[in-house]
Kinemage of the C-alpha trace (Angstrom):
@kinemage 1
@onewidth
@group {chain A} dominant
@subgroup {mainchain}
@vectorlist {calphas} color= white
{ca unk a 1} P -85.461 89.239 -13.166
{ca unk a 2} L -83.886 87.559 -10.142
{ca unk a 3} L -81.252 89.353 -8.080
{ca unk a 4} L -78.289 87.642 -6.398
{ca unk a 5} L -75.807 89.125 -3.939
{ca unk a 6} L -72.227 87.885 -3.795
{ca unk a 7} L -69.386 88.619 -1.396
{ca unk a 8} L -65.736 88.439 -2.372
{ca unk a 9} L -64.379 87.964 -5.894
{ca unk a 10} L -66.713 86.405 -8.461
{ca unk a 11} L -65.173 84.479 -11.331
{ca unk a 12} L -66.829 83.073 -14.403
{ca unk a 13} L -65.260 80.380 -16.540
{ca unk a 14} L -67.752 80.925 -19.341
{ca unk a 15} L -67.955 84.694 -19.273
{ca unk a 16} L -70.973 86.777 -18.459
{ca unk a 17} L -73.617 87.134 -21.106
{ca unk a 18} L -76.122 89.940 -21.172
{ca unk a 19} L -76.424 93.651 -20.727
{ca unk a 20} L -74.852 95.541 -17.835
{ca unk a 21} L -77.139 98.302 -16.625
{ca unk a 22} L -76.217 100.754 -13.896
{ca unk a 23} L -73.123 100.998 -11.760
{ca unk a 24} L -70.463 98.372 -11.202
{ca unk a 25} L -69.203 98.163 -7.634
{ca unk a 26} L -65.927 96.454 -6.778
{ca unk a 27} L -64.843 95.373 -3.293
{ca unk a 28} L -62.998 98.001 -1.220
{ca unk a 29} L -59.858 97.258 0.781
{ca unk a 30} L -56.849 98.993 2.288
{ca unk a 31} L -53.354 97.753 1.491
{ca unk a 32} L -53.356 95.995 4.876
{ca unk a 33} L -56.718 94.256 4.329
{ca unk a 34} L -56.430 93.343 0.632
{ca unk a 35} L -56.730 89.587 0.072
{ca unk a 36} L -53.953 87.594 -1.498
{ca unk a 37} L -53.690 88.256 -5.226
{ca unk a 38} L -52.359 84.728 -5.827
{ca unk a 39} L -54.380 82.675 -8.268
{ca unk a 40} L -56.978 85.340 -9.096
{ca unk a 41} L -55.359 87.083 -12.081
{ca unk a 42} L -57.634 89.669 -13.679
{ca unk a 43} L -59.606 90.391 -10.497
{ca unk a 44} L -60.192 94.106 -9.840
{ca unk a 45} L -60.438 95.750 -6.397
{ca unk a 46} L -60.575 99.317 -5.073
{ca unk a 47} L -57.745 100.078 -2.634
{ca unk a 48} L -58.434 103.185 -0.556
{ca unk a 49} L -54.736 103.796 0.144
{ca unk a 50} L -53.020 101.745 -2.575
{ca unk a 51} L -51.171 104.414 -4.526
{ca unk a 52} L -48.785 105.751 -1.872
{ca unk a 53} L -51.752 106.555 0.356
{ca unk a 54} L -54.094 107.675 -2.439
{ca unk a 55} L -57.059 105.588 -3.629
{ca unk a 56} L -56.829 103.506 -6.791
{ca unk a 57} L -58.142 100.475 -8.584
{ca unk a 58} L -55.804 97.500 -8.599
{ca unk a 59} L -55.702 94.381 -10.750
{ca unk a 60} L -54.305 91.018 -9.701
{ca unk a 61} L -51.556 89.756 -11.974
{ca unk a 62} L -51.800 86.361 -10.276
{ca unk a 63} L -49.128 87.275 -7.734
{ca unk a 64} L -49.502 90.957 -6.722
{ca unk a 65} L -52.129 93.716 -6.801
{ca unk a 66} L -50.933 96.126 -9.496
{ca unk a 67} L -51.947 99.801 -9.479
{ca unk a 68} L -52.540 101.891 -12.622
{ca unk a 69} L -48.997 103.203 -12.124
{ca unk a 70} L -47.794 99.665 -12.946
{ca unk a 71} L -46.420 98.980 -9.478
{ca unk a 72} L -47.576 96.781 -6.628
{ca unk a 73} L -49.967 98.586 -4.269
{ca unk a 74} L -48.342 100.274 -1.282
{ca unk a 75} L -49.685 102.654 1.354
{ca unk a 76} L -46.546 104.772 1.392
């Protein structure tokens, strides 16, 4: 099976088909280095300081990166 490496967000308009085996790694950012969340709703990133300085996953709502607490990411 071929292997491909991507950098940055990867979007699929048709969905991914197949079996996921192993670990899933998402890009890591700080609040200061996170890319714009505009236009990439549903994208997931890891923010090392996004929950008032604590690490968290964040999801783009198309405008902001939203933490599991339901608020925009913030380092303090």
